[in-house]
C-alpha atoms as one frame of an Amber mdcrd trajectory, in Angstrom:
protein
   0.100   0.192  -0.127   2.467   2.213   0.599   3.934   1.979  -2.909   0.725
   2.598  -3.887   0.412   6.128  -1.536   3.840   7.282  -3.261   2.733   6.732
  -6.921  -0.520   9.201  -6.392   2.043  11.592  -4.493   3.702  11.890  -7.773
   0.521  12.029  -9.697  -0.360  14.947  -7.342   3.119  16.989  -8.331   2.720
  16.293 -12.002  -0.741  16.886 -12.854  -1.901  19.344  -9.605  -0.162  22.496
  -9.226  -0.663  23.275  -5.480  -4.074  22.309  -3.751  -3.877  25.826  -2.331
  -4.815  27.133  -6.290  -7.283  24.909  -6.835 -10.482  25.772  -8.247 -13.652
  24.211  -8.846 -14.525  23.837 -12.618 -17.915  26.101 -12.120 -15.387  28.589
 -10.924 -14.008  29.034 -14.748 -16.298  30.124 -16.559 -15.070  29.163 -19.463
 -14.269  25.610 -18.420 -17.305  24.315 -20.170 -16.379  26.123 -23.445 -12.870
  24.616 -23.559 -14.086  20.882 -22.612 -16.393  21.642 -25.814 -13.566  22.947
 -27.998 -11.704  19.888 -26.963 -14.710  17.402 -27.536 -14.997  19.146 -31.056
 -11.355  18.404 -32.001 -11.819  15.117 -30.949 -14.284  14.115 -33.149 -12.776
  16.071 -36.270 -10.520  13.109 -35.761  -7.868  14.890 -34.297  -7.630  13.272
 -30.879  -3.749  14.391 -30.338  -4.738  17.575 -30.113  -7.514  16.442 -28.057
  -5.572  14.833 -25.745  -3.109  18.542 -25.304  -6.411  20.275 -24.483  -8.163
  18.230 -22.277  -5.061  18.014 -20.240  -4.244  21.532 -20.127  -7.932  22.005
 -18.600  -7.389  19.440 -16.372  -4.487  21.298 -14.797  -5.979  24.763 -15.321
  -9.354  23.711 -13.351  -8.784  20.456 -11.991 -12.697  19.692 -13.623 -12.797
  15.805 -13.600 -14.263  16.010 -17.521 -11.011  17.209 -18.769  -9.356  13.912
 -16.610 -12.022  11.534 -17.350 -11.428  12.530 -21.438  -7.809  12.996 -20.828
  -7.533   9.350 -19.511  -9.951   7.872 -22.326  -7.992   9.259 -25.533  -4.373
   8.082 -23.558  -6.052   4.527 -23.555  -7.370   4.669 -27.199  -4.005   5.955
 -27.838  -2.577   2.935 -26.736  -0.751   4.494 -23.395  -2.045   3.046 -20.300
   0.617   4.038 -18.491  -0.247   7.541 -19.196  -3.995   7.349 -18.461  -2.732
   5.575 -15.006  -1.008   8.860 -14.412  -3.791  11.309 -15.275  -6.258   9.334
 -13.031  -4.310   9.000 -10.589  -4.083  12.842 -10.037  -8.167  12.499 -10.517
  -7.983  10.336  -7.640  -6.526  12.165  -5.212  -9.233  14.860  -6.405 -11.668
  13.137  -6.200 -11.411  10.171  -4.113 -15.033   9.418  -3.543 -15.939   9.787
  -7.356 -17.116   5.890  -8.452 -16.399   6.939 -12.042 -12.538   7.692 -11.149
 -11.883   5.354  -8.991 -13.320   2.426 -11.457 -11.173   4.323 -14.875  -8.008
   4.331 -12.591  -8.178   0.272 -11.748  -9.239  -0.455 -15.202  -6.119   1.878
 -16.274  -4.056  -0.213 -14.028  -5.705  -3.485 -15.550  -4.886  -2.369 -18.862
  -1.107  -1.549 -17.750  -0.609  -4.799 -16.160  -0.122  -3.559 -12.756  -2.595
  -6.185 -11.264  -1.958  -5.328  -7.583  -2.893  -2.005  -7.865  -5.957  -2.596
 -10.144  -7.355  -5.596  -7.874  -6.687  -2.989  -4.468  -9.400  -0.501  -6.542
 -11.591  -3.214  -8.274 -12.115  -4.464  -4.787 -13.101  -1.329  -2.949 -15.540
  -0.400  -5.885 -19.098  -1.097  -5.114 -21.562  -1.559  -7.894 -25.354  -2.733
  -8.453 -26.614  -4.848 -11.144 -24.385  -4.285 -14.264 -22.066  -2.703 -13.001
 -21.356  -5.223 -10.286 -21.342  -7.475 -13.037 -18.667  -5.594 -15.000 -16.319
  -4.666 -11.464 -16.389  -8.556 -10.962 -14.517  -9.094 -14.206 -12.149  -6.703
 -14.173 -11.223  -7.839 -10.531 -10.823 -11.250 -12.053  -8.766 -10.225 -14.595
  -6.529  -8.709 -12.040  -6.883 -11.794 -10.069  -5.755 -13.847 -13.294  -2.412
 -11.873 -13.574  -1.613 -12.078 -10.338  -1.908 -15.677 -10.550  -4.597 -15.749
  -7.851  -6.937 -18.285 -10.605  -9.370 -19.716  -7.119 -10.260 -16.240  -6.496
 -10.256 -15.224  -9.849 -12.727 -18.456 -10.831 -14.862 -17.142  -8.003 -15.653
 -13.583  -8.695 -16.078 -14.832 -12.761 -18.704 -17.475 -11.553 -20.228 -14.802
  -9.873 -20.170 -12.416 -12.977 -21.750 -15.128 -14.947 -24.998 -15.033 -13.298
 -25.324 -11.275 -14.832 -27.087 -10.007 -17.661 -24.910  -8.252 -20.106 -20.997
  -9.481 -19.569 -21.830 -13.233 -19.216 -19.691 -14.107 -23.072 -16.787 -12.418
 -21.086 -17.163 -13.938 -17.759 -17.214 -17.378 -19.577 -14.830 -16.895 -21.635
 -12.288 -15.762 -19.129 -13.475 -18.452 -17.311 -12.620 -21.079 -19.605  -8.931
 -19.722 -20.090  -8.408 -20.606 -16.436  -9.890 -24.270 -16.934  -7.409 -24.535
 -19.422  -4.734 -23.582 -17.926  -5.971 -26.443 -14.940  -6.466 -28.604 -17.964
  -9.932 -28.855 -17.119 -11.260 -29.333 -20.629 -14.382 -30.418 -20.172 -14.857
 -27.552 -17.644 -12.864 -25.295 -20.231 -15.552 -26.667 -23.073 -18.911 -26.138
 -20.824 -17.708 -22.421 -20.161 -16.839 -21.382 -23.850 -20.038 -23.197 -25.136
 -22.075 -20.541 -22.881 -20.289 -17.658 -24.337 -20.876 -18.619 -27.426 -24.427
 -19.280 -26.376 -24.979 -16.148 -25.405 -22.774 -14.534 -28.368 -22.471 -16.865
 -31.517 -20.022 -13.943 -33.174 -17.790 -14.250 -30.105 -15.456 -16.587 -32.597
 -12.570 -16.711 -29.965 -14.538 -18.352 -27.626 -15.715 -20.596 -30.539 -12.158
 -21.675 -31.139 -11.219 -22.468 -27.639 -14.385 -24.586 -27.393 -13.377 -26.294
 -30.338  -9.772 -27.052 -28.998 -11.269 -28.366 -25.415 -13.240 -30.390 -27.014
 -10.919 -31.988 -28.877  -8.583 -32.275 -26.091 -11.753 -33.991 -24.217 -12.257
 -36.183 -27.171 -15.302 -35.110 -28.132 -14.181 -35.376 -31.895 -17.375 -34.963
 -33.627 -18.598 -32.091 -31.772 -15.114 -30.529 -31.964 -15.118 -30.909 -35.781
 -18.462 -29.199 -35.536 -17.106 -26.648 -34.530 -14.178 -26.396 -36.388 -16.763
 -26.395 -39.474 -18.224 -23.243 -38.236 -15.351 -21.537 -38.101 -14.027 -22.506
 -41.506 -17.386 -21.166 -43.181 -17.356 -17.907 -41.132 -13.374 -17.789 -42.506
 -12.529 -20.121 -45.183  -8.701 -19.787 -45.262  -8.402 -20.074 -42.115  -5.170
 -22.257 -41.336  -6.091 -23.648 -37.991  -9.695 -24.359 -38.637  -8.839 -26.176
 -42.219  -6.170 -28.224 -40.208  -8.343 -29.326 -37.608 -10.797 -30.046 -40.222
  -8.485 -32.541 -41.947  -7.014 -33.647 -38.505 -10.341 -34.858 -37.389 -12.077
 -37.026 -39.907 -10.197 -40.188 -39.379 -11.322 -39.617 -35.582 -14.804 -38.933
 -36.237 -17.700 -41.590 -35.571 -20.267 -40.410 -37.418 -20.158 -39.598 -41.310
 -19.291 -36.382 -42.391 -22.747 -36.181 -44.145 -24.213 -36.697 -40.812 -22.795
 -34.226 -38.833 -22.975 -31.287 -41.059 -26.547 -32.578 -42.417 -28.901 -29.650
 -42.837 -32.780 -29.452 -42.836 -34.394 -31.602 -45.428 -37.963 -30.643 -46.944
 -39.904 -33.581 -48.536 -43.600 -31.901 -48.393 -44.622 -28.875 -50.034 -46.145
 -26.000 -48.062 -49.982 -24.541 -48.823 -49.114 -21.181 -50.055 -51.972 -18.653
 -50.578 -51.125 -16.264 -53.799 -50.744 -12.452 -53.081 -52.559 -10.749 -55.881
 -53.483  -6.981 -55.994 -56.243  -5.260 -56.504 -54.893  -2.371 -58.094 -52.474
  -3.645 -60.792 -49.841  -6.144 -61.393 -47.217  -7.256 -58.990 -43.667  -6.464
 -60.341 -41.245  -9.357 -60.726 -37.534  -9.978 -59.281 -35.226 -12.165 -60.407
 -33.455 -13.804 -57.168 -30.492 -15.648 -57.221 -30.127 -18.588 -54.912 -27.357
 -19.976 -53.052 -25.193 -17.016 -53.732 -21.930 -16.343 -52.253 -21.166 -13.742
 -49.593 -20.943 -10.905 -52.065 -23.908 -11.827 -53.523 -22.241 -13.748 -56.572
 -23.017 -17.176 -57.951 -21.534 -19.936 -56.169 -20.270 -23.101 -57.839 -22.679
 -25.599 -58.422 -22.820 -28.724 -60.786 -25.902 -30.174 -60.224 -29.598 -28.983
 -59.004 -32.613 -31.573 -57.848 -35.736 -29.677 -57.450 -39.829 -30.885 -57.331
 -42.142 -28.609 -58.152 -45.234 -29.075 -56.327 -48.267 -28.868 -59.214 -47.608
 -29.840 -63.232 -45.121 -27.919 -64.714 -43.641 -27.137 -68.248 -39.506 -26.488
 -69.186 -39.249 -23.395 -71.007 -36.230 -22.451 -72.902 -35.150 -19.201 -72.715
 -33.814 -18.427 -75.613 -36.419 -19.626 -77.784 -39.810 -19.514 -75.559 -40.732
 -23.314 -75.996 -41.557 -25.763 -74.469 -38.912 -28.343 -73.987 -40.872 -31.025
 -71.582 -43.953 -31.093 -69.335 -43.273 -32.417 -66.122 -46.132 -33.883 -63.424
 -47.129 -32.546 -59.989 -44.201 -33.556 -57.356 -41.589 -35.207 -59.852 -38.155
 -35.011 -58.891 -35.714 -33.510 -61.350 -32.091 -32.911 -61.828 -30.392 -30.220
 -63.379 -26.398 -30.929 -64.175 -23.574 -30.078 -65.541 -20.830 -32.257 -66.861
 -17.842 -32.047 -68.580 -18.935 -28.327 -69.841 -22.893 -29.489 -71.083 -25.843
 -28.991 -69.470 -29.122 -31.337 -69.319 -31.780 -31.607 -67.276 -32.783 -35.078
 -66.296 -36.359 -36.477 -65.816 -37.472 -38.965 -62.757 -37.120 -42.039 -65.460
 -33.522 -41.212 -66.477 -34.195 -39.185 -69.768 -31.917 -36.581 -70.425 -32.503
 -33.234 -72.048 -29.595 -31.057 -73.477 -29.828 -27.290 -72.771 -28.172 -24.252
 -73.642 -28.297 -20.882 -71.922 -31.161 -21.537 -69.640 -34.590 -22.840 -68.344
 -37.356 -21.986 -66.983 -39.361 -23.713 -64.810 -42.853 -22.866 -64.861 -45.276
 -24.894 -62.276 -49.251 -24.167 -62.301 -52.127 -24.912 -60.020 -55.575 -24.723
 -61.495 -57.211 -23.568 -58.076 -56.701 -19.654 -57.640 -56.329 -19.618 -53.992
 -53.473 -22.269 -54.255 -50.302 -21.401 -54.914 -47.169 -23.058 -57.124 -44.002
 -23.963 -54.914 -40.867 -25.665 -55.654 -38.704 -27.532 -53.614 -34.562 -27.251
 -53.820 -32.472 -29.247 -52.223 -29.626 -28.331 -50.778 -29.600 -24.423 -51.024
 -26.780 -22.343 -49.033 -27.383 -19.757 -46.107 -25.383 -17.596 -44.979 -22.105
 -17.959 -46.496 -19.167 -16.598 -44.892 -20.932 -16.587 -41.465 -21.078 -18.352
 -38.631 -24.277 -19.791 -38.772 -24.165 -21.220 -42.771 -26.019 -24.265 -43.441
 -26.799 -26.159 -46.606 -30.786 -26.929 -46.221 -33.784 -27.583 -48.430 -35.563
 -25.138 -49.490 -38.878 -24.108 -50.996 -39.594 -21.242 -53.208 -43.056 -19.685
 -54.650 -43.123 -18.816 -58.080 -41.079 -20.177 -61.118 -37.712 -21.396 -60.888
 -34.984 -20.445 -63.973 -31.628 -22.395 -64.009 -29.036 -21.117 -66.005 -25.881
 -22.704 -67.443 -23.135 -20.218 -66.489 -20.414 -21.076 -69.474 -17.840 -18.136
 -67.939 -18.229 -19.423 -64.430 -18.989 -23.282 -65.424 -21.576 -23.205 -62.825
 -25.387 -23.803 -62.563 -27.138 -21.069 -61.590 -30.774 -20.870 -59.822 -32.682
 -17.316 -60.268 -36.376 -17.590 -58.515 -38.971 -15.533 -60.236 -41.408 -14.308
 -57.871 -43.524 -10.934 -57.626 -42.355  -8.467 -55.025 -44.581  -9.023 -52.341
 -44.125 -13.007 -52.249 -40.635 -12.207 -52.145 -40.764  -9.918 -49.443 -42.646
 -12.523 -47.288 -39.510 -14.585 -47.677 -37.396 -11.648 -46.441 -39.406 -10.882
 -43.729 -38.996 -13.996 -41.132 -34.985 -13.959 -42.012 -34.518 -10.664 -41.463
 -36.835 -10.052 -38.581 -38.124 -12.401 -35.452 -41.558 -12.857 -36.541 -42.450
 -12.715 -32.892 -41.260  -8.877 -32.879 -44.562  -6.591 -32.400 -46.465  -6.084
 -35.542 -45.678  -2.512 -36.154 -42.001  -3.153 -36.106 -43.004  -6.174 -38.997
 -45.058  -3.426 -40.638 -41.927  -0.722 -40.356 -39.551  -3.660 -41.591 -42.057
  -4.829 -44.724 -42.046  -1.195 -45.913 -38.211  -0.529 -45.483 -37.777  -4.452
 -47.352 -40.046  -3.494 -50.210 -38.388   0.027 -50.458 -34.313  -1.657 -50.329
 -35.766  -4.130 -53.243 -37.034  -1.555 -55.754 -34.031   1.012 -54.924 -31.877
  -2.454 -55.730 -33.677  -4.012 -58.910 -30.988  -4.992 -61.183 -28.015  -4.611
 -58.461 -26.454  -7.521 -60.082 -27.287  -7.282 -63.387 -23.919  -8.277 -64.321
 -25.130 -11.966 -63.279 -28.158 -11.978 -65.087 -30.071 -11.466 -61.627 -31.843
  -8.416 -59.780 -31.227  -9.643 -56.236 -29.426 -12.193 -54.335 -30.476 -13.958
 -51.051 -27.669 -12.953 -48.934 -27.210 -10.566 -46.684 -25.312  -8.396 -49.907
 -29.201  -7.581 -50.465 -31.768  -9.115 -48.079 -31.800 -12.848 -46.747 -34.154
 -14.423 -48.426 -35.198 -17.933 -47.788 -38.467 -18.540 -49.797 -41.279 -19.873
 -48.208 -39.281 -22.072 -45.938 -38.677 -18.705 -43.718 -42.228 -17.421 -44.321
 -44.444 -16.776 -41.198 -47.813 -15.765 -40.131 -46.647 -12.556 -38.676 -44.528
 -11.782 -41.747 -46.659 -12.281 -44.289 -49.501 -10.517 -42.715 -47.079  -7.590
 -42.365 -46.282  -7.789 -45.967 -49.967  -7.783 -47.025 -51.545  -5.027 -44.482
 -48.698  -2.636 -45.971 -48.681  -4.170 -49.594 -47.489  -1.304 -52.095 -46.360
   0.896 -49.543 -42.565   2.685 -49.802 -40.505   4.884 -48.151 -39.583   8.084
 -50.812 -37.608  11.368 -51.177 -37.501  13.613 -53.555 -40.474  10.935 -55.143
 -37.934   8.555 -55.339 -36.964   5.318 -53.059 -34.862   5.900 -50.466 -32.243
   3.787 -49.736 -33.732   1.745 -47.029 -30.830   0.340 -45.565 -31.146  -1.172
 -41.898 -29.312  -3.447 -39.186 -30.413  -5.727 -36.521 -29.169  -3.525 -33.783
 -27.710   0.274 -33.794 -26.717  -0.083 -30.172 -28.703   2.706 -29.051 -27.810
   5.457 -31.656 -27.395   4.950 -35.587 -24.417   6.641 -37.372 -24.714   8.814
 -40.698 -24.089   7.281 -44.175 -20.879   9.345 -44.147 -19.507   8.512 -40.778
 -19.845   4.774 -41.988 -18.073   5.376 -45.263 -20.591   5.969 -47.574 -22.097
   9.034 -48.786 -23.747  12.196 -47.360 -27.434  11.259 -47.228 -30.195  13.996
 -45.988 -32.402  11.126 -44.377 -29.080   8.950 -43.104 -28.174  10.928 -39.941
 -27.506  10.048 -36.369 -30.753   9.176 -34.292 -30.749   8.150 -30.862 -32.831
   4.917 -29.400 -31.627   6.224 -25.681 -34.203   6.884 -23.339 -31.261   8.254
 -20.377 -28.938  10.367 -22.312 -28.628  13.460 -24.281 -26.252  13.466 -27.092
 -26.337  17.580 -27.415 -23.942  17.369 -24.268 -21.922  14.587 -25.614 -18.278
  14.279 -24.234 -15.805  11.377 -25.333 -15.281   9.597 -22.584 -19.066   8.966
 -22.036 -19.167   6.292 -24.585 -16.766   4.191 -21.874 -20.380   4.003 -19.794
 -22.439   3.414 -22.918 -20.820   0.426 -23.705 -19.753  -0.969 -20.450 -22.509
  -0.056 -18.047 -25.929  -0.318 -20.931 -28.080   2.561 -20.739 -31.747   2.318
 -21.325 -32.621   2.242 -25.095 -35.436   1.220 -27.661 -32.755  -1.160 -29.046
 -32.206  -2.688 -25.497 -35.327  -4.399 -26.476 -34.491  -8.033 -25.608 -37.320
 -10.525 -26.305 -37.066 -13.003 -29.002 -33.573 -11.698 -29.445 -29.868 -12.244
 -28.304 -28.454  -9.453 -25.499 -25.273  -9.950 -27.525 -26.942  -7.367 -30.256
 -26.966  -5.063 -28.068 -24.011  -5.390 -26.084 -21.010  -7.513 -26.487 -17.494
  -7.970 -25.527 -14.821  -9.678 -27.432 -10.819 -10.433 -26.390  -8.725 -10.377
 -29.458  -5.153 -12.222 -28.630  -2.237  -9.917 -29.879  -0.940 -13.001 -32.345
  -4.030 -13.690 -33.640  -4.818  -9.952 -34.636  -1.244 -10.190 -36.144  -1.952
 -13.191 -38.605  -5.380 -11.473 -39.530  -3.718  -8.307 -40.570  -0.636 -10.140
 -42.310  -3.127 -12.632 -44.076  -5.326  -9.677 -45.121  -3.774  -6.778 -45.536
   0.242  -7.001 -44.821   2.978  -8.153 -42.414   3.461  -5.301 -39.604   4.990
  -7.907 -36.950   3.893  -7.787 -33.679   0.968  -5.441 -33.083   1.655  -2.274
 -30.662  -1.623  -0.760 -30.531  -4.963  -0.428 -32.047  -5.833   3.635 -32.438
  -9.528   5.225 -33.134  -8.326   8.021 -35.410 -11.509   9.135 -35.776 -14.895
   7.969 -33.702 -18.410   9.796 -34.612 -20.508  11.615 -32.355 -22.633   8.482
 -32.405 -19.399   6.434 -31.373 -19.107   4.122 -34.169 -15.006   4.284 -35.034
 -14.690   5.509 -39.044 -10.947   5.154 -39.366  -8.491   3.123 -37.354  -4.592
   3.200 -37.386  -3.163  -0.612 -36.330   0.410  -0.233 -35.527   3.107  -3.026
 -35.154   6.824  -3.553 -35.303   7.160  -3.147 -38.944   4.975  -0.843 -39.811
   1.203   0.200 -39.611  -2.198  -0.293 -41.758  -5.085   2.058 -41.783  -8.639
   0.762 -41.913 -11.311   3.023 -43.175 -15.414   2.664 -43.399 -17.156   0.124
 -41.130 -16.903  -3.293 -42.997 -13.108  -2.677 -43.658 -12.571  -1.676 -40.045
 -15.000  -4.782 -38.593 -13.822  -7.658 -40.886  -9.831  -6.720 -39.939  -9.997
  -6.530 -36.218 -11.431  -9.779 -35.317 -11.404 -13.493 -36.334 -14.547 -14.053
 -38.505 -15.798  -9.931 -37.683 -16.751  -7.544 -35.295 -20.467  -6.786 -34.965
 -19.885  -3.741 -35.275 -17.610  -0.051 -35.549 -19.586   1.012 -32.411 -16.902
  -0.017 -29.892 -13.861   0.987 -27.612 -11.139  -1.077 -27.405  -8.433  -1.231
 -24.313  -5.039  -2.835 -24.433  -3.837  -5.307 -21.705  -0.509  -5.451 -20.879
   1.431  -8.097 -18.453   5.275  -7.369 -18.079   5.015  -4.845 -20.005   4.339
  -6.983 -23.185   1.165  -6.404 -24.876  -1.171  -9.425 -24.409  -4.482  -8.845
 -26.314  -6.838  -6.350 -27.129 -10.342  -6.439 -25.046 -13.285  -4.390 -27.137
 -16.426  -3.498 -25.291 -19.113  -2.889 -28.228 -22.889  -2.278 -28.914 -25.099
  -2.883 -31.695 -24.970  -5.554 -34.384 -24.366  -4.364 -38.392 -23.735  -1.145
 -39.749 -25.714   1.242 -37.693 -27.193   3.038 -40.623 -30.808   3.852 -41.106
 -33.465   1.765 -39.473 -32.807  -0.226 -36.162 -34.492  -3.252 -35.853 -34.451
  -3.818 -32.421 -34.830   0.088 -31.534 -38.233  -0.424 -33.722 -39.361  -3.521
 -31.364 -38.890  -1.482 -28.764 -40.646   1.295 -30.301 -43.527  -0.783 -31.364
 -44.062  -2.159 -27.521 -44.052   0.933 -26.619 -46.919   1.787 -28.663 -45.656
   3.641 -31.455 -47.233   3.025 -34.886 -45.094   1.536 -38.191 -45.530   5.591
 -40.094 -43.909   7.311 -36.607 -40.967   4.375 -36.093 -40.144   5.108 -40.037
 -40.035   8.950 -39.792 -37.903   8.388 -36.209 -35.693   6.433 -38.683 -35.381
   8.493 -42.115 -36.696  11.885 -41.058 -38.164  13.934 -43.786 -38.857  10.965
 -45.785 -42.645  10.310 -46.943 -44.620   7.254 -46.853 -46.287   6.377 -50.359
 -48.030   3.530 -51.910 -46.470   2.895 -55.466 -48.136   0.255 -56.897 -48.098
   0.061 -60.380 -51.875   0.960 -62.164
């Protein structure tokens, strides 16, 4: 304890001119103006200059906010030691302030001063989620000191919490790993990914623990998921090959997707006002919406059908209801094979057109083994069912068979709704989503015309699962808003949406897109005023969840609102080397520009051999973690051990790019009684809700 008091005395000498000259912040009328000026400098993308300004204010006025902002930026600049010095001075002046004490403890922890960190975290008191967070950091300090029993006890208590359970279970799993208790380790890591399926590091440790525990089938499944999310992942690829000889079940059994053999009764969607626009949707595309590699396609229409040669419009052959046919590609030639084995060679494209004799019953087509979620941890290959017609294109350039579903836009939306938003969400949230999905589709028709279709079935456009993904509530939302879209200057808007904006949306410009009048920051927080924002407050917002409409957690993972990731320096080094260039051992992740919403729009990754600058939200998310980060709305804290950088802890909010419509926020607003037009106007100010059905 004497050592700590000596350090505090040095802080006092360095940062506090003299206690006799201490002046309260409110005695200096220009202090708030100076704080605002420093914040403006920070949000302009000049954090180093902002840090200098905040330090000057802390020296002149001993203002608490100045200390907190200075320490926050120092931490962002990869200098926890400087943050320790700053908060040490603040603690001398504000020894009873919980924010000051907690930030000082975190700075000690980040700098690897575990004994000092443990002393402060042990003295802190918190309620609810704050207590959960303090327990985790107390355990991290104890882990650094080698006090595994104490750390395990605190993590077990924290794991019973609400918003940091993935982090507490991840750290708990690491303790069990050190003890070589692979079964317990696997259980802890499994709980971490159950809370947050995007926590790739936990999944990797889970797979390793399963393999060590000789649970080879389950380990194989987890490595397959890791490989789906990152096909070039060397460890996952090596593990899949290594585990194959040890499997007690066939690979087909372990990776078997959903099979469908019975057609669904569907009601056709018609409009009394006019003909509904048709869209061409490619099925089973890659993560970027491009055609995937496919040499065969098995399909079964629900009703009698004819197969038409697209180039001539002539009927090639007629088929009966529920006959299973196969299209295949062999030696560069495409053909159709009937149930009896008869072969029909075709060139270009053919159209399968089933027809129902009953106007109240719609025709569908079952297709076997369609890829979903390409490039994501939930990727799968399942049998799916689609309304409308099926076109099969022989893409000679790419040597593949390309399935395209031709369907009217309202029926297309029915296959989008439950793929993009939980069908259990309140109806007004579903209606708002239906309007946006329709608007997005109309705005982006022809997005993939270079490949011969309008839209793909992935997140590159909108996730489309056909009849297999339809729900009664989703279909009702589509029908009750039929033809309605959002317009700006009489044109469909960019109706972009993300699963969860984490409490506030960001502007299109901040995301690295382009300035758009209606894509501006909109807040879902109920207890925070962004007009008085200071940079350090992002720490509180992201580590201690505030009340917000987007905090709605019914039928949706809490990890969509608040999440945490621990990225090891070595893992990040390999990601940057593989995807950018070799910059050696990573020394810092420095957010260089952060918008007023809190989203990071420019990051500098520094290494011993150089540095890499990352701009735009998708580039940042894909290069700072295995798989990807949920969003670019985060703070990142370095963690040192024996003065060597060990890892980075990310505390983040939201799931997606955060621009435009927040789906979870819409659910929270709908539950609060807001109607869908009001919800849409909140997220897209200045737009007009209009019915644009063709007459």
